[in-house]
N, C-alpha and C positions, 0 to 999 in steps of 0.2 A: 504494500499499500504506499502511496505517496500523498504528501500534504504540500498544496501550493498556497503561498500567501498572495492574496490579491487585494488590490485597492478598491474599496467601495465608495470612495471620495474622500472629501476633507472639509471640515468646518471650523469655524472660529467662535469661541464663546468666552465670556468673562472668566478669567482664571479663578476668582473668588469663588466661583461654583464648586471647584474641586480642592482649592487651597484656602482654608478658612482665614488666614491673616493676609492674603494677597490684597493689593490695593484694587478698589472697585473698578478703576479705569483701565486696569491691565487685562490684556487679552491673551488667549493661548490657542494655537492652532492644533487641531485634533485630527489624526488620521482616523478614517474609518476602515475597519478590516473585514474582508470576507476570506474565508478559508475553504479551499477546494480539497475534498479528501477523495482520492481516486482508489476505491475499495475494489477488490476483484469482483464483487457482486453488484457494484453500481457505483456512480459518482454522487457524492454527497457534497452539497453546498451549505456551509455554516453561515448564515446571515447573507444578505444580498445587498447590503448598503443603501446608499442614496439613489433615488430615481434620477436618471439623466436630466429631466426638465428642471430639477431643483439648482442646477448650475447656472440656468439662464433667467428663471423666473420663480425665485424661492416662494414669493408670496403667494403665487397662484397655486403652487403645490402644497405648501406648508401652511398657509394661512398665517395667523398670529404667532405661530412658533418662529417664523423667520425673524422676528424681532430679537429674539434671544439666541439664535443659531444661525450664523452666516455661512453659506456655502463658499468656500475658497477653492474651487476645483474647475478644472477645464471640462469641456463638453464630452471628452472622451476618458475622463477619469471616473470610471464606474466599473462594476463587475462584469458587464457585458463585454467590454473592451478587454479586460482582464482575462476573461475566458477565451476570447479570440486569440489573444496572443500565446496561449498554450495549446491552440488547435482545437478549442471546443466551442460549441454554441449552446444556446438555452435547452435546445432539445436533447443534448447529451447529459443533462442533468436528471437523475433519478429521484433524488431526495433533496429537499431544501428544509434545513433546520432553522427555525426562527429562535434565537436565544431569547428574544421577546419582541414586542410589537411596535417599539418606537420607529419613527420614520426613517432614522438613519440606519435601521438595522434590517428592515424589510421592505425598503422602497422599490426594489426591483422585482419582487415576488411575481407580479403579473406576467413577466416574460417567461416564467418556467412552467409552461402549460401542460408539460408531461409529467412534471414532478409530483411526487407525494409531498404535501407541505406539513411539516410537524411543529406543533406549538404545545406549550404547556396549557392544560385546561383552565387554570385560574388566569393565565395571562389573556387568554381569548376573552373570557368573561369580563375581565377589567377593561379591555379594549372596546367592548361592546357597550359598557356603562355609560350614562348620560354624562355630558361634559368631559369625556374622555380626551377630546381634542385639546383641552387646555393643559394635559399632562403628557404631550408628545405623541399622542395617537393620531393618525391620519387614516380615515376609513379607506380612501382610495389605494392604500398600500396593501390591505388584506381583504377587504370586502368587495371582491372582484369575481366571485362566482367559483373561485377554486376550492376544491375539497380540502379539507384539512383533517389530518389525524391528530387527536389531542392525547397527550400523555400527562401522567400524575405520578411523579417520582422517577426513579431511575428507568432508563430504557436503552437496552443493548440493541441497536439498529439492525446488526446482522447476526445477533446470536454467538458471536465469536471473541467478544471482549475488545475489538479494536476501535470501535467508535461506541462510547457509552455516554448517554445524556444524563446529566446530573442536576438536581435543582439546586439553584443558587439565588434564592430569594432575598429581596430587601430593596434593591434599586427599584424594581417592580415586583408585585406578588408572585409573578410566574417567570422571573428570569431563570434561565438554565444555561449551562455550560456543556462542553463535551470533552471527556477524557479520550484522547487519542494515543493509541499504542502503536508506535512504529517500529520495525525490526531493528534498524540501525540507529536512528536518532533518539530513540527512547520515547518517554510519555510527555504528553503536552495536556495542559488543561486550557482550553479555549474559553476564557472566564467572562468574556463580553463585559458588560457594565458592572458585573459584580467586583470587578476591578478595572476601572477606567484608566486610572494611572497608578503606576507601581508605588509612588509615594504615599498614597492612601493606605495601602496594605502595610507598608513599612512603618507608618506612623499612626496607624489605627484610626484615621480621620475619615469622617462620614461626609460625602459630597452633598451639597444643598439639594440636589435633584434626586434624592433618595426618598422612596415612599415609606419605608419603615426601617428606621435607624436601628432598633433593637434586632430585628432580623438580619439586617445587613451586616452587623457585627459577628452575629452568630454564624453567618456564611463566611466571613473572613476566618474563623476559627477552623471551619471545615476546609477552606482553601489552604490554610497554612499546614493542615494535617496531610493534604494530598501532595503539597510541596515537599514535605519533610520525607515522603517516600520516594521521592526522586522525580516528580514531574516538573516541567517547565512551565510557568504561568505565562500565558499570552494575554496581555492586557487588551481592553476593548479600545483605547484611544491614547496609548502612551507614545507621544512622538519620538522619544529617545529610544524605545524598544523597537519602534518601527523602523527606524534607521538601521538598526543593527540585524534586522532579520532577511533571510534570503527570500527573494521574492519571484513571482511570476514562474517561468519554466525551471528555475533554479530551486527545485523541490527538496523537501526532507523526505527521508525514506526509512 
């Protein structure tokens, strides 16, 4: 099995959202990650990033959210272009895993018409709640007629321990990650926004865009347990880590 790191776009937000003592006027650029897992039984995409239209007209796609999260990406900086660079198209994807349903993580779901879409049951319920658009959910991302498989708890996608979905709630009620086991490169925990920035995990700080702080800190404890057993934590939006990762065709195996 191989793991390809793809770009799902790039956004700019106030640094104080993540770093409590940061100046309110200071901004931070956040990479958006999408991970392609090429398993012998099928191609799995973990998160689909931002919709391409957000690059040119974020207000039309994101509405009021565009006031707090500004796209800083080109028209070809998206998961569709990333897949093309490794020789694949949307119809080559068999499974799409939504770590959660915020717009920067599932914006390209609509393109994967052949894929099984997997989401945590609590997350889908939260996204469907009234006024959910005020907390990062954009119905156009996931309310497009695609069938969704809901999970509750751990889920081993292919039953062989190579890609196991694990609940990591706190950022949202249904945030989940994926524990990926590769033959040569070892184990990786795709943590999504359970660990947006590494500094949050290291300093035990809770970002302001967290739904449940107590649950978030309990998830930190679980992530530390997984890391202590040897897994590499892949953060959701950490630019320093992003710069250090192999990307595109230069896969982990």
